[in-house]
TIRO-180977 format. One record per residue (C-alpha): x, y, z; residue number from 1. Coordinates in nm, 3 decimals, always signed. Each point is the difference from the previous one (the first is absolute). Example, Ala and Ser with C-alpha at 12.3 -4.5 7.8 and 13.67 -1.06 7.14 Angstrom:
BEGIN
         u         v         w   pos
    +1.230    -0.450    +0.780     1
    +0.137    +0.344    -0.066     2
# end
This chain:
BEGIN
         u         v         w   pos
    -2.152    -7.678    +5.610     1
    -0.250    -0.032    +0.312     2
    -0.214    -0.260    -0.197     3
    +0.306    -0.217    -0.036     4
    +0.108    +0.030    +0.356     5
    -0.331    -0.100    +0.120     6
    -0.002    -0.292    -0.228     7
    +0.340    -0.102    +0.111     8
    -0.101    +0.026    +0.375     9
    -0.314    -0.218    -0.052    10
    +0.218    -0.255    -0.193    11
    +0.255    -0.020    +0.274    12
    -0.272    -0.022    +0.261    13
    -0.170    -0.291    -0.176    14
    +0.314    -0.174    -0.105    15
    +0.114    -0.014    +0.367    16
    -0.344    -0.125    +0.117    17
    +0.033    -0.328    +0.195    18
    -0.241    -0.212    +0.198    19
    +0.122    +0.158    +0.324    20
    -0.136    +0.346    -0.124    21
    -0.367    -0.131    -0.059    22
    -0.236    +0.171    +0.245    23
    -0.236    -0.284    +0.078    24
    -0.201    +0.194    +0.246    25
    -0.107    +0.251    -0.272    26
    -0.392    +0.033    -0.061    27
    +0.075    -0.031    -0.372    28
    +0.215    -0.312    +0.028    29
    -0.164    -0.285    -0.210    30
    +0.246    -0.280    +0.064    31
    -0.030    -0.150    -0.338    32
    -0.050    +0.273    -0.248    33
    +0.127    +0.352    -0.033    34
    -0.161    +0.256    +0.223    35
    -0.195    +0.291    -0.116    36
    +0.251    +0.270    +0.041    37
    +0.246    -0.212    -0.178    38
    -0.246    -0.065    -0.293    39
    -0.086    +0.386    -0.019    40
    +0.319    +0.156    +0.065    41
    +0.271    -0.248    -0.036    42
    +0.136    +0.047    +0.365    43
    +0.144    -0.264    +0.213    44
    +0.015    -0.035    +0.380    45
    +0.333    +0.190    +0.019    46
    -0.132    +0.304    -0.155    47
    -0.372    -0.012    +0.049    48
    -0.191    +0.324    +0.132    49
    -0.316    -0.215    +0.020    50
    +0.110    -0.227    +0.270    51
    -0.267    -0.047    +0.265    52
    +0.083    -0.239    +0.282    53
    -0.270    -0.187    +0.156    54
    -0.048    -0.027    +0.372    55
    -0.188    -0.261    +0.181    56
    -0.115    -0.303    -0.185    57
    -0.360    -0.057    +0.105    58
    -0.220    -0.297    -0.110    59
    -0.399    -0.004    +0.059    60
    -0.160    -0.336    -0.033    61
    -0.377    +0.042    -0.071    62
    -0.127    -0.286    -0.240    63
    -0.382    -0.005    +0.084    64
    -0.287    +0.140    -0.163    65
    +0.028    +0.301    -0.220    66
    -0.168    +0.234    +0.230    67
    +0.198    -0.100    +0.282    68
    +0.319    +0.073    -0.203    69
    -0.147    +0.360    -0.074    70
    -0.080    +0.055    +0.373    71
    +0.354    -0.078    +0.103    72
    +0.168    +0.257    -0.257    73
    +0.020    +0.283    +0.272    74
    +0.291    -0.175    +0.155    75
    +0.195    +0.080    -0.319    76
    -0.082    +0.351    +0.068    77
    +0.113    +0.011    +0.365    78
    +0.302    -0.202    -0.084    79
    +0.088    +0.267    -0.280    80
    -0.048    +0.274    +0.258    81
    +0.236    -0.170    +0.254    82
    +0.268    -0.146    -0.260    83
    -0.041    +0.228    -0.292    84
    +0.296    -0.187    -0.191    85
    -0.132    -0.338    +0.100    86
    -0.035    -0.287    -0.252    87
    -0.353    -0.140    +0.044    88
    -0.105    -0.333    -0.153    89
    -0.341    -0.166    +0.035    90
    -0.094    -0.379    -0.068    91
    -0.357    -0.047    -0.094    92
    -0.253    -0.186    -0.192    93
    -0.146    +0.330    -0.135    94
    +0.294    +0.190    -0.140    95
    -0.216    +0.210    -0.242    96
    -0.137    +0.209    +0.278    97
    +0.335    +0.141    +0.131    98
    +0.142    +0.313    -0.161    99
    +0.345    -0.061    -0.153   100
    +0.113    +0.355    +0.080   101
    -0.072    -0.062    +0.371   102
    +0.124    -0.362    +0.032   103
    +0.346    -0.064    -0.125   104
    -0.018    -0.385    -0.041   105
    -0.346    -0.169    -0.046   106
    +0.017    -0.378    +0.018   107
    -0.270    -0.219    -0.118   108
    -0.031    -0.291    +0.219   109
    +0.178    -0.291    -0.176   110
    +0.293    -0.236    +0.008   111
    +0.220    +0.246    -0.147   112
    -0.093    +0.298    +0.230   113
    +0.052    -0.244    +0.304   114
    +0.321    -0.093    -0.095   115
    +0.133    +0.370    -0.052   116
    -0.162    +0.110    +0.331   117
    +0.151    -0.294    +0.199   118
    +0.344    +0.104    -0.137   119
    -0.019    +0.362    +0.079   120
    +0.101    +0.178    +0.318   121
    -0.258    +0.244    +0.148   122
    +0.026    +0.264    +0.263   123
    -0.378    -0.033    +0.076   124
    -0.250    -0.271    -0.129   125
    -0.369    +0.017    +0.099   126
    -0.268    -0.302    -0.034   127
    -0.364    +0.115    +0.051   128
    -0.151    -0.325    -0.157   129
    -0.104    -0.280    +0.244   130
    +0.055    -0.268    -0.254   131
    +0.252    -0.286    +0.051   132
    +0.203    +0.066    -0.276   133
    +0.041    +0.375    +0.072   134
    +0.072    -0.065    +0.349   135
    +0.261    -0.279    -0.068   136
    +0.154    +0.237    -0.265   137
    +0.050    +0.290    +0.263   138
    +0.155    -0.254    +0.240   139
    +0.258    -0.100    -0.273   140
    +0.085    +0.349    -0.128   141
    +0.345    +0.170    +0.074   142
    -0.123    +0.331    +0.169   143
    +0.134    +0.191    +0.271   144
    -0.349    +0.106    +0.135   145
    -0.317    -0.199    -0.076   146
    -0.356    +0.099    +0.073   147
    -0.344    -0.172    -0.029   148
    -0.064    -0.368    +0.004   149
    +0.274    -0.269    -0.025   150
    +0.006    -0.376    +0.059   151
    +0.122    -0.168    +0.302   152
    -0.027    -0.365    +0.130   153
    -0.232    -0.092    -0.290   154
    -0.238    +0.280    +0.056   155
    -0.057    +0.371    -0.069   156
    +0.191    +0.229    +0.259   157
    +0.031    +0.373    +0.056   158
    +0.330    +0.125    -0.143   159
    -0.017    +0.258    +0.289   160
    -0.244    +0.055    +0.284   161
    -0.160    +0.269    -0.188   162
    -0.176    -0.250    -0.227   163
    -0.171    -0.185    +0.288   164
    -0.312    +0.209    -0.008   165
    -0.050    -0.068    -0.360   166
    +0.048    -0.375    +0.034   167
    -0.237    -0.030    +0.317   168
    -0.282    +0.183    -0.186   169
    +0.043    -0.221    -0.292   170
    -0.003    -0.323    +0.207   171
    -0.316    +0.102    +0.203   172
    -0.332    +0.172    -0.109   173
    -0.082    +0.118    +0.354   174
    +0.343    +0.192    +0.009   175
    -0.044    +0.125    -0.344   176
    -0.334    +0.157    +0.084   177
    +0.144    +0.202    +0.256   178
    +0.272    +0.128    -0.214   179
    -0.002    +0.390    -0.018   180
    +0.293    +0.052    -0.230   181
    -0.021    +0.041    -0.367   182
    +0.203    -0.217    -0.236   183
    +0.258    +0.260    -0.092   184
    +0.054    +0.078    +0.383   185
    +0.052    -0.361    +0.062   186
    +0.250    -0.058    -0.294   187
    +0.194    +0.311    +0.082   188
    +0.020    -0.111    +0.358   189
    +0.118    -0.353    -0.111   190
    +0.279    +0.172    -0.193   191
    +0.090    +0.216    +0.300   192
    -0.121    +0.320    -0.162   193
    -0.273    +0.248    +0.051   194
    -0.284    +0.046    -0.248   195
    -0.019    +0.370    -0.097   196
    -0.287    -0.020    -0.249   197
    +0.235    -0.106    -0.285   198
    -0.180    -0.046    -0.327   199
    -0.069    -0.297    -0.217   200
    +0.207    -0.057    -0.299   201
    -0.142    -0.138    -0.325   202
    +0.147    -0.068    -0.351   203
    -0.261    +0.146    -0.224   204
    -0.013    +0.175    -0.340   205
    -0.026    +0.380    +0.037   206
    -0.066    +0.048    -0.368   207
    -0.264    -0.260    -0.021   208
    -0.179    +0.128    +0.329   209
    -0.010    +0.352    -0.163   210
    -0.149    -0.155    -0.289   211
    -0.270    -0.168    +0.190   212
    -0.058    +0.304    +0.231   213
    -0.080    +0.219    -0.332   214
    -0.210    -0.272    -0.144   215
    -0.217    -0.030    +0.312   216
    -0.003    +0.392    +0.057   217
    -0.167    +0.009    -0.337   218
    -0.239    -0.284    +0.036   219
    -0.112    +0.117    +0.355   220
    -0.055    +0.373    -0.101   221
    +0.223    +0.104    +0.283   222
    -0.222    -0.205    +0.276   223
    +0.179    -0.144    +0.285   224
    +0.112    -0.348    -0.113   225
    -0.084    -0.275    +0.252   226
    +0.169    -0.330    -0.065   227
    -0.191    -0.300    +0.122   228
    +0.224    -0.298    +0.047   229
    -0.252    -0.303    +0.023   230
    +0.248    -0.296    +0.072   231
    +0.195    -0.114    +0.306   232
    +0.186    -0.325    -0.120   233
    -0.083    -0.347    +0.087   234
    +0.157    -0.040    +0.324   235
    -0.273    +0.169    +0.219   236
    -0.323    -0.001    -0.202   237
    -0.155    +0.136    +0.319   238
    +0.113    +0.348    -0.111   239
    -0.230    +0.027    -0.288   240
    -0.268    +0.256    -0.014   241
    -0.343    -0.086    -0.153   242
    -0.061    +0.066    -0.371   243
    -0.320    +0.169    +0.072   244
    +0.185    +0.259    +0.228   245
    +0.256    +0.070    -0.264   246
    -0.310    +0.093    -0.238   247
    -0.162    +0.211    +0.271   248
    +0.319    +0.199    +0.063   249
    +0.061    +0.053    -0.370   250
    -0.337    +0.145    -0.041   251
    +0.035    +0.215    +0.312   252
    +0.340    +0.133    -0.136   253
    -0.166    +0.047    -0.355   254
    -0.291    +0.196    +0.145   255
    +0.221    +0.225    +0.196   256
    +0.249    +0.101    -0.277   257
    +0.284    -0.251    +0.051   258
    +0.171    -0.199    -0.264   259
    -0.004    -0.382    +0.118   260
    +0.239    -0.235    -0.173   261
    +0.018    -0.373    +0.066   262
    +0.338    -0.151    +0.048   263
    +0.142    -0.352    +0.024   264
    +0.203    -0.278    -0.146   265
    -0.109    -0.296    -0.226   266
    -0.165    -0.155    +0.292   267
    -0.243    +0.285    +0.043   268
    -0.053    +0.060    -0.373   269
    -0.330    -0.163    -0.026   270
    -0.139    +0.189    +0.305   271
    +0.134    +0.331    -0.106   272
    -0.167    -0.044    -0.329   273
    -0.317    -0.063    +0.160   274
    +0.028    +0.285    +0.213   275
    +0.096    +0.219    -0.304   276
    -0.291    -0.149    -0.196   277
    -0.260    +0.051    +0.262   278
    +0.098    +0.349    +0.122   279
    +0.158    +0.156    -0.305   280
    +0.317    +0.091    +0.207   281
    +0.346    -0.012    -0.170   282
    +0.194    -0.326    -0.004   283
    +0.355    +0.026    -0.161   284
    +0.026    -0.391    -0.008   285
    +0.302    -0.216    +0.092   286
    +0.355    +0.125    -0.055   287
    +0.364    -0.094    +0.075   288
    +0.112    +0.089    +0.349   289
    +0.194    +0.312    -0.139   290
    -0.319    +0.119    -0.153   291
    -0.211    -0.084    +0.315   292
    +0.247    +0.223    +0.194   293
    -0.053    +0.278    -0.269   294
    -0.379    -0.019    +0.010   295
    -0.001    +0.023    +0.377   296
    +0.221    +0.289    -0.001   297
    -0.283    +0.194    -0.194   298
    -0.245    -0.049    +0.302   299
    -0.086    +0.283    +0.252   300
    -0.141    -0.250    +0.249   301
    +0.030    -0.398    +0.029   302
    -0.253    -0.220    +0.155   303
    +0.114    -0.348    +0.084   304
    -0.004    -0.286    +0.224   305
    +0.336    -0.107    +0.176   306
    +0.191    -0.122    -0.311   307
    +0.307    +0.078    -0.206   308
    -0.197    +0.319    -0.122   309
    +0.023    +0.153    +0.350   310
    +0.390    -0.018    -0.027   311
    -0.009    +0.133    -0.362   312
    -0.210    +0.296    +0.103   313
    +0.202    +0.073    +0.288   314
    +0.320    -0.005    -0.204   315
    -0.175    +0.246    -0.252   316
    -0.100    +0.211    +0.290   317
    -0.372    -0.025    -0.075   318
    -0.293    +0.091    +0.238   319
    -0.163    -0.331    +0.076   320
    -0.300    -0.158    +0.178   321
    +0.113    -0.338    +0.132   322
    -0.232    -0.262    +0.098   323
    +0.089    -0.235    +0.252   324
    -0.148    -0.285    +0.211   325
    +0.232    -0.301    +0.057   326
    +0.340    +0.181    +0.101   327
    +0.102    +0.225    +0.286   328
    -0.050    +0.341    -0.153   329
    +0.300    +0.126    +0.222   330
    +0.214    -0.186    -0.241   331
    -0.070    +0.256    -0.277   332
    +0.158    +0.338    -0.041   333
    -0.147    +0.226    -0.269   334
    +0.204    +0.330    +0.035   335
    -0.286    +0.205    +0.109   336
    -0.155    -0.037    -0.354   337
    -0.272    -0.266    +0.070   338
    -0.244    -0.151    +0.229   339
    -0.066    -0.340    +0.100   340
    -0.394    -0.121    +0.006   341
    -0.082    -0.316    +0.194   342
    -0.332    -0.213    +0.050   343
    -0.194    +0.187    +0.267   344
    -0.057    -0.337    +0.172   345
    +0.349    -0.121    -0.005   346
    +0.153    -0.302    -0.157   347
    +0.008    -0.360    +0.161   348
    +0.245    -0.151    -0.253   349
    +0.328    +0.152    +0.063   350
    +0.246    -0.072    -0.264   351
    -0.254    -0.257    -0.139   352
    -0.061    -0.117    -0.346   353
    -0.359    -0.096    +0.076   354
    -0.269    +0.203    +0.199   355
    -0.168    -0.148    +0.314   356
    -0.320    +0.183    -0.042   357
    -0.294    -0.049    -0.229   358
    +0.018    +0.352    -0.138   359
    +0.354    +0.094    -0.049   360
    +0.130    +0.301    +0.230   361
    +0.098    +0.189    -0.351   362
    -0.384    +0.043    -0.032   363
    +0.018    +0.250    +0.294   364
    +0.214    +0.234    -0.201   365
    -0.276    +0.198    -0.195   366
    +0.047    +0.176    -0.327   367
    -0.114    +0.331    +0.145   368
    +0.270    -0.013    +0.283   369
    +0.268    -0.046    -0.278   370
    -0.142    +0.272    -0.210   371
    +0.008    +0.215    +0.326   372
    +0.353    -0.053    +0.037   373
    +0.069    +0.074    -0.363   374
    -0.161    +0.324    +0.025   375
    +0.207    +0.110    +0.295   376
    +0.315    -0.092    -0.175   377
    -0.105    +0.186    -0.305   378
    -0.057    +0.319    +0.202   379
    +0.320    -0.013    +0.188   380
# end
């Protein structure tokens, strides 16, 4: 009898379902296919106990380099803490690095995504890219509050006065050199927020990471695993460290009971094979981005020049020795898990792609100095 009653109740509720009863603001609403509760439990909007209304609709525009996308993710953590029921969307050229369980809608930059975004109303829209297309997009978006960089009178413009500092330091090197704020402090201020050490987010495969952790534990015989990221991309080759120095560092690590492992992408494959062949250190080879994240997650300490690896290691909460020469070191925040090492003689080519010196300043960062910092981090 009870089963019959429940069936009839559900039948009546579903039968009298109409378009005005649809809860469009539900987190599960798809708009073009049945939602998850409907598929699993055959409930509809007028009898659904799984209804979760969304709050503020927030859009983040950060197209740029993959590392820049990763280091902007603390904003998601902050917005979630302020608006727990918010719906957060992100437009990017690097959708694979964003965790789907933290960002509700991830849009890859293309015509379809732009069309959808331009026809959506947002409560908050943030653009942290200085590219023309990103600034123009923010200018044309329908949003109650806009933060970051927009477009006005045929040039980039601050959406609010809070973005002026970041623009001025981007326009003029002499102001950039004087900057004392890290990137996270800057972007939080741009959004009228306060940085509270919110962590990075990263879309990585935990099962794959565990597999690599177990594999490398076995290979290292329990030694401290030090990942040596040998590349830095093509834009600023002035960041590169000397091959002979990598060899010296590897030998120092081997001699002192560490397990060095060289890392990099396809551009570093030849170099890493040479380093491995010369020193006998482990080189896992080149892999997909997902696998690269997993391999990095197995490291205890990461040594890298300023590169995407810096952001990956930060997101994975790894101890890190960061070699920096051409950038303002105040820009980098390592969450008290790392140290920044710079040339003892300074650097003459601020944000430069070529070195003004006969002997590059990176020559001043000696292997024994890097080894000393690794040893300190290992004992912490």
